[in-house]
DORO-805674 format. One record per residue (C-alpha): residue number from 1; residue in three letters; z, y, x. Coordinates in Angstrom, 2 decimals. Example, Ala and Ser with C-alpha at 12.3 -4.5 7.8 and 13.67 -1.06 7.14 Angstrom:
% DORO-805674
NODE baro kegu      pz      py      px
NODE    1  ALA    7.80   -4.50   12.30
NODE    2  SER    7.14   -1.06   13.67
END
This chain:
% DORO-805674
NODE baro kegu      pz      py      px
NODE    1  MET  194.81  146.84  147.43
NODE    2  THR  198.59  147.11  146.93
NODE    3  ASP  200.46  148.51  149.75
NODE    4  PHE  203.56  146.60  149.83
NODE    5  PHE  205.33  148.96  152.30
NODE    6  ALA  204.86  151.66  149.38
NODE    7  LEU  205.86  149.19  146.73
NODE    8  LEU  209.20  148.17  148.36
NODE    9  ASP  209.84  152.00  149.71
NODE   10  LEU  209.74  151.04  153.17
NODE   11  PRO  208.00  152.84  156.08
NODE   12  ARG  204.65  151.39  157.21
NODE   13  ARG  205.19  150.27  160.51
NODE   14  PRO  204.92  147.14  162.64
NODE   15  TRP  208.58  146.29  163.00
NODE   16  LEU  211.06  146.34  160.01
NODE   17  ASP  214.84  145.39  159.85
NODE   18  PRO  214.95  142.16  157.90
NODE   19  ASP  218.22  143.21  156.13
NODE   20  SER  216.63  146.61  154.98
NODE   21  ILE  213.57  144.56  153.82
NODE   22  LYS  216.11  141.95  151.71
NODE   23  GLN  218.23  144.87  150.59
NODE   24  LYS  215.05  146.72  149.02
NODE   25  PHE  214.00  143.60  147.41
NODE   26  ILE  217.43  142.74  146.03
NODE   27  ALA  217.53  146.32  144.47
NODE   28  LEU  213.94  146.24  143.08
NODE   29  SER  213.79  142.76  141.76
NODE   30  ALA  217.10  143.53  139.79
NODE   31  GLU  215.67  146.58  138.39
NODE   32  PHE  212.35  145.13  137.27
NODE   33  HIS  213.37  141.62  136.59
NODE   34  PRO  211.61  140.56  133.14
NODE   35  ASP  214.96  139.30  131.72
NODE   36  ARG  216.06  143.04  131.38
NODE   37  THR  213.34  143.58  128.75
NODE   38  HIS  215.81  141.98  126.31
NODE   39  GLY  213.11  140.65  124.21
NODE   40  ASN  210.74  143.73  124.13
NODE   41  GLU  207.48  141.89  124.31
NODE   42  SER  205.50  145.12  125.15
NODE   43  GLN  207.35  145.65  128.29
NODE   44  LYS  208.01  142.00  129.21
NODE   45  ARG  204.31  141.48  130.77
NODE   46  PRO  204.52  144.71  132.76
NODE   47  ALA  207.84  143.81  133.75
NODE   48  GLN  206.51  140.46  134.94
NODE   49  ASP  203.66  141.69  136.78
NODE   50  ARG  205.79  144.31  138.49
NODE   51  TYR  208.39  141.47  139.49
NODE   52  THR  205.61  138.94  140.84
NODE   53  GLN  204.38  142.01  142.85
NODE   54  ILE  207.89  142.71  144.47
NODE   55  ASN  208.36  139.25  145.24
NODE   56  SER  204.92  139.18  146.91
NODE   57  ALA  205.67  142.35  148.97
NODE   58  TYR  208.83  140.70  149.94
NODE   59  ASN  207.31  137.45  151.07
NODE   60  CYS  204.54  139.33  153.34
NODE   61  LEU  206.82  141.74  154.73
NODE   62  ARG  209.76  139.39  155.80
NODE   63  ASN  207.27  137.38  157.79
NODE   64  PRO  206.32  139.51  160.98
NODE   65  ARG  202.91  137.96  160.99
NODE   66  GLU  201.99  138.36  157.69
NODE   67  ARG  203.47  142.04  157.99
NODE   68  LEU  200.95  142.54  160.67
NODE   69  SER  198.28  141.33  158.86
NODE   70  HIS  199.00  143.70  155.91
NODE   71  LEU  199.47  146.62  158.37
NODE   72  ILE  196.08  145.91  160.05
NODE   73  LYS  194.32  145.74  156.76
NODE   74  LEU  195.82  148.90  155.35
NODE   75  GLU  195.00  150.71  158.51
NODE   76  ARG  191.62  149.47  159.34
NODE   77  GLY  190.39  148.72  155.77
NODE   78  ALA  189.36  145.27  156.79
NODE   79  ASN  191.30  141.67  157.47
NODE   80  ALA  192.72  140.96  161.04
NODE   81  SER  190.45  138.77  163.02
NODE   82  GLU  191.18  134.93  162.26
NODE   83  LEU  189.88  133.75  165.38
NODE   84  GLN  191.64  130.48  166.08
NODE   85  THR  190.72  129.83  169.83
NODE   86  VAL  193.99  128.82  171.85
NODE   87  PRO  194.15  131.22  174.95
NODE   88  ALA  193.78  129.74  178.10
NODE   89  ASP  197.39  130.60  179.14
NODE   90  LEU  198.68  128.85  176.23
NODE   91  MET  196.32  125.74  176.81
NODE   92  ASN  199.34  123.95  178.39
NODE   93  VAL  201.48  124.46  175.73
NODE   94  PHE  198.85  123.50  173.02
NODE   95  MET  198.47  120.22  174.84
NODE   96  GLU  202.07  119.41  175.37
NODE   97  VAL  202.97  119.98  171.46
NODE   98  GLY  200.01  117.92  170.51
NODE   99  SER  200.85  114.99  172.86
NODE  100  VAL  204.67  114.98  171.83
NODE  101  CYS  203.86  115.19  168.16
NODE  102  ARG  201.19  112.45  168.21
NODE  103  GLN  203.74  110.44  170.27
NODE  104  ALA  206.29  111.05  167.80
NODE  105  ASP  203.84  109.87  164.68
NODE  106  GLN  203.24  106.69  166.40
NODE  107  PHE  206.93  105.96  166.97
NODE  108  LEU  207.42  107.12  163.26
NODE  109  GLY  204.93  104.52  162.31
NODE  110  GLU  206.53  101.82  164.16
NODE  111  LYS  210.06  102.65  162.85
NODE  112  ALA  208.85  102.50  159.27
NODE  113  ALA  207.15   99.01  159.95
NODE  114  ALA  210.46   97.67  161.81
NODE  115  THR  212.57   94.97  159.76
NODE  116  SER  214.47   93.46  162.50
NODE  117  PRO  217.90   94.80  163.08
NODE  118  LEU  217.56   94.35  166.89
NODE  119  LEU  214.52   96.17  166.99
NODE  120  LYS  215.84   98.99  164.84
NODE  121  VAL  218.53   99.45  167.37
NODE  122  GLN  216.30   99.50  170.27
NODE  123  LEU  214.13  102.11  167.98
NODE  124  PHE  217.06  104.31  167.34
NODE  125  GLU  217.78  104.93  171.04
NODE  126  ARG  213.83  105.64  171.75
NODE  127  GLY  214.06  107.98  168.89
NODE  128  GLN  216.94  109.82  170.17
NODE  129  GLU  214.80  110.26  173.24
NODE  130  PHE  212.17  111.78  171.16
NODE  131  SER  214.55  114.28  169.40
NODE  132  ASP  215.81  115.66  172.55
NODE  133  GLN  212.26  116.08  173.88
NODE  134  LEU  211.07  117.48  170.72
NODE  135  ALA  214.31  119.74  170.55
NODE  136  ALA  213.53  121.11  174.36
NODE  137  ILE  210.16  121.99  173.34
NODE  138  ARG  211.24  123.68  170.00
NODE  139  ALA  213.86  125.87  172.19
NODE  140  ARG  210.85  126.78  174.65
NODE  141  LEU  208.58  127.87  171.87
NODE  142  THR  211.23  129.73  170.04
NODE  143  ALA  212.27  131.69  173.06
NODE  144  ALA  208.58  132.42  173.50
NODE  145  ARG  208.18  133.52  169.95
NODE  146  GLU  211.22  135.87  170.44
NODE  147  ASP  209.82  137.23  173.49
NODE  148  LEU  206.64  138.34  170.97
NODE  149  ILE  209.03  139.82  168.67
NODE  150  THR  210.50  141.81  171.35
NODE  151  ALA  207.01  143.22  172.54
NODE  152  LEU  206.48  143.97  168.59
NODE  153  LYS  209.65  146.06  168.82
NODE  154  GLN  208.46  147.98  171.58
NODE  155  LEU  205.04  148.65  170.18
NODE  156  ASP  206.72  149.86  166.86
NODE  157  ALA  208.43  152.68  168.91
NODE  158  ASP  204.95  153.49  170.57
NODE  159  TRP  203.55  153.62  167.03
NODE  160  GLU  206.32  155.86  165.65
NODE  161  GLN  205.81  158.33  168.32
NODE  162  ASN  202.24  158.65  169.09
NODE  163  ALA  199.90  156.59  166.60
NODE  164  ARG  199.85  159.14  163.63
NODE  165  SER  198.92  162.01  165.98
NODE  166  ASP  196.29  160.29  168.07
NODE  167  ALA  193.58  158.28  166.64
NODE  168  SER  192.28  156.59  169.75
NODE  169  ASN  196.04  155.69  170.76
NODE  170  ARG  196.39  153.99  167.35
NODE  171  ALA  193.43  151.98  167.66
NODE  172  SER  194.62  150.68  170.95
NODE  173  LEU  197.99  149.93  169.36
NODE  174  LEU  196.45  147.96  166.36
NODE  175  ASP  194.52  145.97  169.15
NODE  176  LYS  197.72  144.95  170.75
NODE  177  LEU  199.23  144.43  167.09
NODE  178  GLU  196.61  142.09  166.28
NODE  179  GLU  196.98  140.25  169.79
NODE  180  ILE  200.59  139.76  168.94
NODE  181  ARG  199.82  138.43  165.40
NODE  182  ARG  197.47  135.98  166.67
NODE  183  LEU  199.84  134.67  169.26
NODE  184  LEU  202.53  134.63  166.71
NODE  185  GLY  200.08  132.37  164.52
NODE  186  PHE  200.05  129.92  167.08
NODE  187  TYR  203.89  129.68  167.92
NODE  188  ASP  204.83  129.58  164.32
NODE  189  ARG  202.25  126.61  163.82
NODE  190  TRP  203.51  125.06  166.75
NODE  191  ILE  207.25  125.40  165.81
NODE  192  SER  206.51  124.18  162.43
NODE  193  GLN  204.84  121.00  163.54
NODE  194  VAL  207.68  120.34  166.14
NODE  195  GLN  210.20  120.82  163.63
NODE  196  GLU  208.65  118.67  161.05
NODE  197  ARG  208.78  115.62  163.54
NODE  198  PHE  212.23  116.49  164.51
NODE  199  VAL  213.37  116.29  160.82
NODE  200  GLN  211.38  112.92  160.25
NODE  201  LEU  213.12  111.38  163.30
NODE  202  ALA  216.55  112.33  161.79
NODE  203  LEU  216.03  110.57  158.50
END
C-alpha cells in the first residue's frame, strides 16, 4: 500500500494544514508532470503513473475523513470500520435532515410541473422558505462539523506528544480518530444532501 503521507513528504499525523498539503502537491505535480518528459516515451509512462499517484495522495490527504481512513489503515494494517449506524445522539439530526430533504424534493417536483404564472409566483415564495430552512440546517451541520475538526486538531497534539512512545495510548487515540472519522462521514453526507437541494431550489 502506498503511503500518501510519505509520497507528499508530509508527516503521518491526523491533522495537516490544508495550505501545506496544497503547496506539496503543486511542487510535486509540477516536478512529475508527464509533459516534462518532452516526448521521451520511456519516461512518459512512469511519469504519468507518478503524477496519478500524487493526485490520488492529494485528494486523499486534503479531505479530513479520507486522511483519517488512510492513517488508520497505515497504522493498523486494516481498513477503518464502515459501520453506518447513526449514533443515538444524532438521530434527531438525521430525522430532521431526512424530513426537510424529502419536503424539498416534493416541492421541487411541484415546481417542475407548474405551468400557471400565478402558481409559479406562489411556489417562488414557498421555495424561499425552503431555502431559508435548508440554509439554517446547513449552518448548524457545518458548525457541528467544525467542532469535530477542532477535536481532531486536539487529538493531533496528543498524537505528536504521546502516540509514538506508548503503544496502548496510540491504540486509544486511533479509536478516537476512528470515531471522529465516522462522525465526519455523517456530517459530510448530510451537508452534501442539504446543499444539493439548496442549489436546486436556486435554479
